DOMIDO-429259 format. One record per residue: x, y, z of N, C-alpha, C in turn; residue number from 1. Coordinates in nm, 2 decimals, m for minus. Atoms other than C-alpha are relative to their C-alpha. Layout:
! residues N
    n.px    n.py    n.pz   ca.px   ca.py   ca.pz    c.px    c.py    c.pz    i
       X       Y       Z       X       Y       Z       X       Y       Z  NUM
...
! end
This chain:
! residues 61
    n.px    n.py    n.pz   ca.px   ca.py   ca.pz    c.px    c.py    c.pz    i
    0.06    0.13    0.03    3.27   23.46    4.50    0.03   m0.10    0.08    1
   m0.04    0.12   m0.09    3.27   23.15    4.72    0.05   m0.11   m0.09    2
   m0.03    0.10    0.10    3.45   22.85    4.58   m0.09   m0.12    0.06    3
    0.09    0.10   m0.04    3.25   22.53    4.58    0.07   m0.10    0.10    4
   m0.04    0.08   m0.10    3.26   22.29    4.87    0.07   m0.12   m0.05    5
   m0.06    0.10    0.06    3.52   22.03    4.79   m0.08   m0.15    0.03    6
    0.07    0.13   m0.01    3.29   21.75    4.93   m0.10   m0.01   m0.09    7
    0.11   m0.01    0.09    3.02   21.85    4.70    0.05    0.00   m0.16    8
   m0.05    0.00    0.13    3.25   21.88    4.40    0.00   m0.11   m0.07    9
    0.00    0.14    0.07    3.21   21.62    4.12   m0.12   m0.09    0.04   10
    0.11    0.08   m0.05    2.87   21.51    4.24   m0.07   m0.05   m0.10   11
    0.09    0.02    0.10    2.68   21.52    3.91    0.03   m0.11   m0.08   12
   m0.04    0.10    0.10    2.89   21.28    3.71   m0.03   m0.13    0.06   13
    0.01    0.12   m0.06    2.89   20.99    3.96   m0.15   m0.02    0.01   14
    0.15    0.05    0.00    2.52   21.02    4.00   m0.05   m0.01   m0.14   15
    0.03    0.02    0.14    2.47   21.05    3.62    0.03   m0.15   m0.04   16
   m0.03    0.14    0.02    2.66   20.73    3.59   m0.07   m0.10    0.07   17
    0.07    0.12   m0.08    2.49   20.54    3.85   m0.14   m0.01   m0.05   18
    0.15    0.00    0.06    2.14   20.65    3.72    0.00   m0.08   m0.12   19
   m0.02    0.07    0.11    2.25   20.53    3.37   m0.01   m0.15    0.01   20
   m0.02    0.14   m0.02    2.37   20.21    3.50   m0.13   m0.07    0.05   21
    0.15    0.04   m0.05    2.05   20.15    3.69   m0.10   m0.02   m0.10   22
    0.11    0.00    0.13    1.83   20.23    3.38    0.04   m0.11   m0.08   23
   m0.04    0.11    0.08    2.04   19.99    3.19   m0.03   m0.13    0.03   24
    0.02    0.13   m0.07    2.02   19.71    3.42   m0.15   m0.02    0.01   25
    0.15    0.03    0.00    1.63   19.76    3.45   m0.05   m0.02   m0.14   26
    0.07    0.03    0.14    1.57   19.77    3.08    0.05   m0.14   m0.04   27
   m0.03    0.12    0.05    1.78   19.46    3.03   m0.07   m0.10    0.08   28
    0.09    0.11   m0.07    1.58   19.28    3.31   m0.13   m0.01   m0.07   29
    0.14    0.00    0.07    1.25   19.38    3.14    0.01   m0.06   m0.11   30
   m0.02    0.07    0.12    1.38   19.26    2.81    0.01   m0.14    0.01   31
   m0.01    0.13   m0.04    1.48   18.94    2.97   m0.14   m0.08    0.03   32
    0.14    0.05   m0.04    1.14   18.90    3.12   m0.08   m0.02   m0.12   33
    0.08    0.01    0.13    0.97   18.97    2.78    0.04   m0.12   m0.07   34
   m0.05    0.11    0.09    1.18   18.72    2.60   m0.03   m0.14    0.06   35
    0.05    0.13   m0.07    1.12   18.46    2.86   m0.15   m0.04   m0.02   36
    0.14    0.02    0.02    0.74   18.51    2.84   m0.04   m0.05   m0.13   37
    0.03    0.03    0.14    0.75   18.50    2.47    0.03   m0.15   m0.02   38
   m0.05    0.12    0.00    0.94   18.18    2.49   m0.10   m0.12    0.04   39
    0.09    0.09   m0.08    0.69   18.01    2.73   m0.13    0.00   m0.09   40
    0.12   m0.01    0.08    0.40   18.14    2.52    0.02   m0.10   m0.13   41
   m0.02    0.09    0.12    0.55   17.98    2.21   m0.01   m0.16    0.04   42
    0.00    0.13   m0.04    0.61   17.66    2.39   m0.14   m0.08    0.03   43
    0.13    0.02   m0.04    0.25   17.65    2.53   m0.07   m0.03   m0.14   44
    0.08    0.01    0.14    0.12   17.71    2.17    0.04   m0.12   m0.07   45
   m0.06    0.12    0.06    0.35   17.43    2.03   m0.07   m0.12    0.06   46
    0.05    0.13   m0.06    0.21   17.18    2.29   m0.14   m0.01   m0.02   47
    0.15    0.02    0.05   m0.15   17.27    2.21   m0.01   m0.05   m0.12   48
    0.00    0.03    0.15   m0.10   17.24    1.85    0.04   m0.16   m0.01   49
   m0.03    0.13    0.01    0.06   16.90    1.91   m0.10   m0.08    0.05   50
    0.09    0.07   m0.06   m0.20   16.78    2.13   m0.12    0.00   m0.10   51
    0.10   m0.01    0.09   m0.46   16.89    1.89    0.01   m0.10   m0.11   52
   m0.05    0.07    0.11   m0.29   16.71    1.60   m0.03   m0.14    0.04   53
    0.01    0.15   m0.05   m0.27   16.39    1.81   m0.15   m0.04    0.01   54
    0.13    0.02   m0.01   m0.63   16.41    1.90   m0.09   m0.01   m0.14   55
    0.07    0.03    0.14   m0.74   16.46    1.53    0.03   m0.12   m0.06   56
   m0.04    0.13    0.06   m0.54   16.16    1.42   m0.08   m0.11    0.07   57
    0.06    0.10   m0.07   m0.70   15.95    1.70   m0.15   m0.02   m0.05   58
    0.15   m0.01    0.02   m1.05   16.06    1.58   m0.03   m0.07   m0.13   59
    0.03    0.04    0.14   m1.01   15.97    1.22    0.05   m0.15   m0.01   60
   m0.02    0.16    0.01   m0.89   15.60    1.30   m0.09   m0.08    0.08   61
! end
């Protein structure tokens, strides 16, 4: 039986760790983008509601 090539020994663990780190960073980036989009959406809604309330007050006076 042949012994494994020393250059190829221990290849799976570093590859698995690198892949895991890459997936973690990707998911964190996506979560950050989603939270940012949600915050912008809420700000836009608040701005619209504020404008609507202001316009309604001006119409009644």
